[in-house]
C-alpha positions in Angstrom: 71.7 31.2 -11.7 74.4 33.3 -13.3 73.1 36.4 -11.6 73.1 34.6 -8.3 76.7 33.5 -8.9 77.8 37.0 -9.8 75.9 38.6 -6.9 76.8 36.2 -4.0 80.0 34.5 -5.2 81.7 37.2 -7.5 81.4 34.7 -10.4 83.7 32.3 -8.6 81.2 29.6 -7.5 82.0 27.2 -10.4 85.8 27.8 -10.0 85.5 26.8 -6.3 83.5 23.7 -7.2 86.0 22.7 -9.9 89.0 23.3 -7.5 87.3 21.1 -4.9 86.4 18.5 -7.6 82.6 19.0 -6.8 83.0 17.2 -3.5 82.6 18.1 0.2 86.0 19.0 1.6 85.0 17.4 4.9 83.6 14.0 3.9 84.2 13.8 0.2 80.6 13.2 -0.8 79.5 14.6 -4.2 75.8 15.0 -3.3 74.2 18.4 -2.6 77.4 20.4 -2.7 77.2 24.1 -1.6 79.9 26.8 -1.6 80.5 28.1 1.9 81.9 31.6 2.6 84.4 31.3 5.4 84.2 35.1 5.9 80.7 36.6 5.4 80.5 38.7 2.3 84.1 38.0 1.2 84.1 36.1 -2.1 87.6 35.0 -3.0 89.0 31.6 -3.9 90.8 31.5 -0.6 87.7 32.3 1.5 85.2 29.9 -0.1 85.1 26.1 0.3 82.8 23.3 -1.0 80.7 21.6 1.6 77.8 19.1 1.5 74.5 20.2 2.8 74.9 18.3 6.1 78.3 19.9 6.9 77.2 23.3 5.8 74.3 23.2 8.2 76.6 21.9 11.0 78.9 24.9 10.5 76.0 27.4 10.6 73.5 25.8 13.0 75.4 23.7 15.5 75.4 25.3 19.0 78.3 23.2 20.3 80.2 20.0 19.5 79.7 17.3 22.0 82.3 14.8 20.9 85.9 14.7 19.7 85.2 12.7 16.6 84.4 15.8 14.5 87.0 16.4 11.8 89.6 19.1 12.3 88.4 21.0 9.2 84.8 21.0 10.3 85.8 22.2 13.8 87.9 25.0 12.2 85.0 26.2 10.0 82.7 26.1 13.0 85.1 28.1 15.1 85.3 30.7 12.3 81.5 31.2 12.4 81.1 30.9 16.2 84.1 32.8 17.6 82.4 33.5 20.9 81.1 30.0 21.5 82.8 27.2 23.4 83.2 23.6 22.6 81.8 21.1 25.0 83.1 17.5 25.1 81.0 16.2 27.9 77.8 17.1 29.7 77.7 17.6 33.4 74.7 15.6 34.7 75.5 16.1 38.4 72.9 18.1 40.2 74.0 21.1 42.2 73.7 20.7 46.0 71.3 21.1 47.6 68.9 19.5 45.2 65.5 21.3 44.7 62.5 19.6 46.3 60.6 17.4 44.0 57.3 18.7 42.8 54.3 17.3 41.0 54.3 17.9 37.2 50.6 18.5 37.5 50.6 21.0 40.3 48.3 23.9 39.2 50.5 26.5 40.9 53.5 25.3 39.1 51.7 25.3 35.7 50.0 28.7 36.5 46.7 27.1 35.5 43.4 27.3 37.4 42.7 24.2 39.5 40.3 21.8 37.8 37.6 20.2 39.9 
């Protein structure tokens, strides 16, 4: 574990956890706490933050946020990791006009399968 800390966190992992009181900076939980690099490969006290597993995954894996209830800190961390992405507050369910003709879900030509007899 010490080697992992030295290699990936420049020996600062425990100091970051202590600074953040071993709690997620987004929600305050003290379960499954990870240290997140705000800038990939940069290990300084200013560029690392403690996050729970849920919020760490949201920062890394979320494609877009679909509501405005997300905390400002989580949104900031997400924007840092996804600078070219956009946030979406609502989905547009209106179909473009003209609407495509309806088709059977079981049409062999649509499925590119040979017709069964």
